[in-house]
N, C-alpha and C positions, 0 to 999 in steps of 0.2 A: 239324722237321716232313717228315719223309720224303717223295717225290714218289709217288702209287700205281703203280704199274705198269702202271694202265690210261689212264695220262697220256697227250694228244695229242701227236706228234711227227711229221715227216718225214723218208722214206726216199728215196733217189737212188737209181733203179734204171737201169744202163747198158746197154742192149739192142742187141742187133745186128739189123737188119730184113732180109731177103730182100726183093726190090723189087718181085718178080714174085707171090709167095705169101703176102704180108704186108699188109696196111694200119693206118695210125695210128689209123682208126678204130675199126676192131675191137678193137685194144689197148687204147684209152681207155673203148670199152665194156667189156672185161674189167675192168680194173681197178676201175671204176664198181661193180659188179655183184660185185668182191669187196671190198667197204668202202671202195677208197681216193678220195682227191679231189684229180684232176692238178691241180698247182699252177704250175709250170713246162716246158717240153721245151726243152732245149737238143741241137743236130746237132753232135756231138764229131768225130763223122768218117764220108766217105763212100769208094764205089767203084763199079763198074760195076753189081755183083750187090748189093749191101745198103749200109745205113746204119746208123752207131750213134750213138743219141741216149739222153741224159741225162733222164730222166724222173723231177720232183722230186713224190713224192705224200704228202701227209698223210692219219695213219693216227689214229684214236682210241685204238685198242686197239693194242697190239703184235704180238697173235698176227696179225692180220690181214695184217703181214708174210709171213709165210711161208703163207696161202691165196693171196695176192697173187703170189710168185713162182711157187708151183706151179701157178696157174691159167694165168699167162704162158706159163712150161715146157711147157705143154701146147698154148700154140696154134700154128699149122702157119707156119713160117717165121720164129719167134722163138726169139733164144737170149738167157736172162740173164749176163750175163757177171759184172754185181757189183752189189753191194748194200750201199748206203752208208746208215748211220742218222748220222742229226744228234745224237742223245743220245748216241749211242757214242763218235764224234769226240771229242766233247766231253772223255770222261772215259780219252781215249787217254792211257798215263801218268801218271795222274791229275791232280788238278784242283787242287792246291794245290804250293808250293815254296819250300825256305828260301833266303834271300837275304840276304847281309852289308849291313851298313850300311854301310861303307867298302870302297875296293878295297885290298890288299896291294901295295904297288907297287915298296916301297924295304926294304932291310933293318931297316933305323930303325923302319917299319912291322911287320916283322913282330916284332922285339924287345919292340914296343909288344904287340901283341895276342896274343902265344902267348911264346916262351921267349926272355930272361928276366924282360921285366917283367910279365907275368903273376903271377908267383910272388909282390910285394907284393901285387895284388889277391886270392889265396888266401889268404894270411897275415892280411891284413885281415877278410875273411870270418869266417877261423878266431877271430877273438882278436873278434868283433861279431858271430853271425850273422844279427842284421836287417839288417846293410848286402848282403846276397843282394839284397833286395828294391830295392835301389837300382842293383848294380854288375852283376847279372844277368839274364839273360833273365824271372826271376821277374816281375819289375816289370809284364809287361807279358802274361804268356803264360798260357792256361791249356790242362787238359788233356780232351779230350771223349771219354770211356769205354764202351766198349757191351760188353757180350756177345755182342751181335747176336741176342738171345732174344725180342726183342718189337719189330722194325720195324714200324714202321705201315704197316697195308696189308699185310705180308708174313708177318710173324708172327716164328717162329722159324728162321731162314735162317744162323744161325752166324757168325762173325767176319770171314770171307773177304767174304760177300756184304755184309756191313754197313758195309765201310768207304767206297765210296760216298758213303753217308748222311753220315759221319763228316764226309769231305772238304768235301762238300757245307755241313755244320755251321759248319765252319773257316774255309769262306771267307765265310760270312754276319758272322761273328764281327769277321775283318779289315773288311768292306767296309764296314759300316754302323755299326763303332763303335770300329773301330780295335784291335780285340784279336788278337794273335795265339794262334791255337788248334791243338793240334796233335791227331790222329784217332791213338786207341789202341784197337784191338780186343781182345779178350781170349782167347785157348783153352781156355777155361774156364766152365763153369757153376754153379762151387759159390763157394755164397756166401763162406764162408770164406777160401778159394783169390780170391776180386774182391778182399775188404779187404785182406788182405796185399799184394797185388799194387800195389794204389794206394796204400798206405801205403809202402811203399818208393819209388815214382817221384816219391810230392810233393815232395822237396825240391825237384825242377828249378821245379815251377808254381806259381802266385801265385791256384789254384783249382783244383777240379774239377768238370767238368760231364758227369754222369752220363747216358747215353740210351739211350733202347731195350732195359731191364732188364726182365725180367717180372715181373707181381707173382704172389705177396707179397717176395720174394726181394727187389724192389726196397727195401722199407720199411725192412727189415734192415741192407744194405747203405749206405743214407742215414745211418739213425741211428746207427752202428756209424761210420760215417768222420766224421760231424760231432762225433760225441765226441770220436774218436782222433785228431783232427787238428785243427792250427791255421791252416788257410787254410779259405774257404767252400767247400762241397759243396752244390751244388745239382742235383735231379734233374730236368730239363726236365719231363718228357713228364707228371710232375705238377704242379708247381709254375706252371712257365711257363703252361700250360693253365689254370690255375686265375687266373691272374692277369689273362690276357689277358681271361678269361669274366667276370672280376669288372668289367672296364673297359668294358665291352660292355654288361654288366647294367647298371653306372650309368647307362648314356644311353637304356637300352632303357626304364627305368622313369619317367625324365623324361617320355618321350613316350607312355607309357601313362596318364600324371598317377598314379603309385604310389607308397609309400615301400618302402622293397625289405627292408627290418624287418617290413614288414607282410604280406607274399607269402607265400604260400606255395608252395614250391618243390617241385617231385618230379627225383629224379635219376634216370636210368635207365643202368645200369652202375657197380654198387661196385667197381669196381678202381684204380690206382694212380692216375689222373685223377680220378674219380667220387671220391675219400675225399680228395685235395687241394684238387679244386671246394669240398668243402663245406666242409672246414675252413677255407677262406679267407671263405668266406660267411658262415659259424656269426661269423670275427674280424669281418665285416663289420654284423653285429646281423642276421642273418637265423636268426630262432625257430624258424620250421617250417618243415622239410626232410623228406623221403622219400625212402631211399634205396631204387630196386628193382634186383634181378636178377632172373636168372632162375626161381626158386622164388616170386618177388615181393616184397612190401615185406618190408624188415628189420624188425623188432620187438625190443624189450629184453625179453631176458627167455628169449628163445626160443636153441638150442644153435646155432652156427655153427662150420664147419671152421677159419676160418680169426681169430686174434686179432682183425684188422684190422677184421672182417667184426663183430665181439662188441663192438669200439670201437663203431664205427658205429650198428649198432642203440641203445647206451645213450646215444650223445650226438643223437640226433637221433627227427627222428617221435615229438614228446610227446603227441599225439593218440592215438597206437597204433592206426595204422589197419591194415587188412588185406586182402590179394589183392594181383590182377596188376594191372599198371600199368594196363587200363582201368578197373580199379574205383578205385584211390587216385590219378587223374590227376584223378577228378571236383570239381569250383569251383577248383581251380590257376590259379594266377597264370603260373609259369612253370615250362615242361621243358626240363630240360638232357640232351642226350643224350650219353653218351659210350659206346657200346654197339657197336649192328649195324644193318645196314642195312633200313629199312622196320618198326621196331618198333615206331613211332609210326602209328595211322592217322586218317585223315580225322576218323571216328567220336569216336575218343581226343578229338582237338582241340576238338570241338565240345562237349562236356561240360566244357570247361574253363571259367573265369569270364571275364568280357566284357575287351577288348582283352590277349587271353595274348598272351605272349611264348613263342615258340621258339629255342631254340639248339640244332640239330638238328648236330653237329659228327662222327659216325663218318665214316670217311673210308675208300675214296675214296666210298661210298653212304650218305648220312646218312638218319637214323631216318625223316625225312619230307622229302617234296622241295620245293622254295619252292612249285612249279607245285600239288602237294596241298593245300598247306595255304593257296592264295592264297584271302583273303578272310576266311577264317576266324581271322588271327591280327593280331595289332597290327603286329609285327616279328617276323621269322624272321632268323637265322643260320645259317650251316653252315660246314663247314671246308675248303670247295674255293674255290679262286680263280676259279671260271667264275659266280659268285656274288654279289650283294651282302651285306656285311658277314662277312667271311673271318674268323673266331677264328682266329690265326696265331701260334703262342707265337715266330716271328719278332719281334714285336712289342715280344717281353719281355726274351727270352736277353742279345743283345749290350748295350743299354743300361744292363741290371743288373750283368753280370758286368763294365763299363766303370767303371761307379760302385765296386766293390766294391773292384776294383785300386788306383784314385784315392784309394780313402782306406784303404786297405790294412785292409780289414774281417775279424774271425776267423772271423766265419760269415753267413747270413742269414737276419732275423730276419723274424717274421710281421709287425713294421710296415713291413720295408724292402717285403716283398710288394704290402702294402695301398698303400703311398705309391708304388709301382711300376703299380699298378693304376688310382691318381688321375691318375696323370701322364696316361698311354695315354689316358683318358678324357678329359681335358681340351683333347687335341691339335685333337679336333672341336670349334669351336665352335658359340656358342648358333644363330647365322644357318646354320651348314650341316646343325647335327643336322636327321637326317628320317629315316624308316623302311627306307630304302635307304643310311643315311652314319652310322651308330651308333661303327662304329671305324675309324680313319686307317688308310689303304693301309698295306702294310710296306714302300712306297717315298717314305713322307711322312720330309723329311728332318729333321722335328722330332722325331720319334720317341724316336729312341735318348738325342740329347741331354737332354730332359725327363724320361726314365726316370733316367738317370744322377744330376741334381741331385737329384731327388727321393730316389732311392735313399741318397746320400750323405747328403743332412741327415738321413733315418729313421737313416741308420746310428749317427752321429752322437749321436743322441737316445737309440738303443738302447744306449749303449754298447760297442759294438764294433768301432768305428773305432778303431786304432792309428797315424794317421798325424796328425801334429799338427793343430788344424784351423786353418782362417787367416780370424781375422776382419777386415771391412772397416773 
């Protein structure tokens, strides 16, 4: 999941101030009026006529930076010498690197890691290709692949602009689960070209994580790759979201004293994530899900532009409810939002059943804010880190891929996703569970291991694990 462009960050302004014509009080006032919050001030130089100060300013919107600089440049006796953005500094030169596991110090070392000794390893793999899983990086390496067409909160920004997001994902894989991940951004939006390219690079990797590929193309790309490759392919925007959503709902319904299978669920936003969320809820036993898009509820028998929507209509909304969100929300136990800002109104929530559960996951601005829903719902979750109950894919994908790599799974089954969801939910103990803590923090050290173990167990039960199971 990408960080939205409106995220809070710090900038450092190096200012040269004329001692006679400028005062720091006026500068501080100008920064505050432009939307900045001064965090620290350091004097980095001085002369008889001027001083140079480094002013660290917190901004909640990246557009504020240009406004603050413009205001300061117009202030008498002030010159902006340099602007450093701490977020930009973290990305200089990229955020990941390749590091060898050993140092080549002698000719003997060189002969073993490269020529001539490496020839023995090459021939061993040539004679038995499955040895690549133990004798190459394939054992612990996945590709994070995107075309940059659906970057969260940013849209179709292309492959170059998507790279920082994919690098960040690779960092999370390594830090949280020890999985080596490499970002690959493709300069094509053609479905067949993307499929062909991923198939050609697949021998290097033990798994493929698809990321930020727009709907409905993402469905065809994932389906074909699952069919045509012998390594797991996982579109995280779909299934990572679905797994963590289900984990949160498992705990939320406990608080509301409801059974998930008996709940009326209204889902707004029938795109990639919305369809995957629906499929996992159906697999978990939910019987009454109504999908709502721009034109209202999806109903079987109607004609839809995309095959995915036709499938959705045929497999949901058993009572054939019709109308806009504000109509079908009546009596709903659960609202799931994977759509856009502000689409759910307080009046809509008032129509829901008692002890309503709202998962407003649009990012960066949810379908309804916790402040608007306060007092109207039993539990609310969002996709944001500055509110309680963040539904974040990071809780799923590191541990899931750790699991599939360790058991050499050929694919990810629905049973493995369900197992991951229950594992995440179980990290929150009965004593800890409350309306503001239904899902563990992404920094909880137990999550990845719990997910890994659950996924491995489910992989063996599903018959897709290819590594010999070790019995205790």
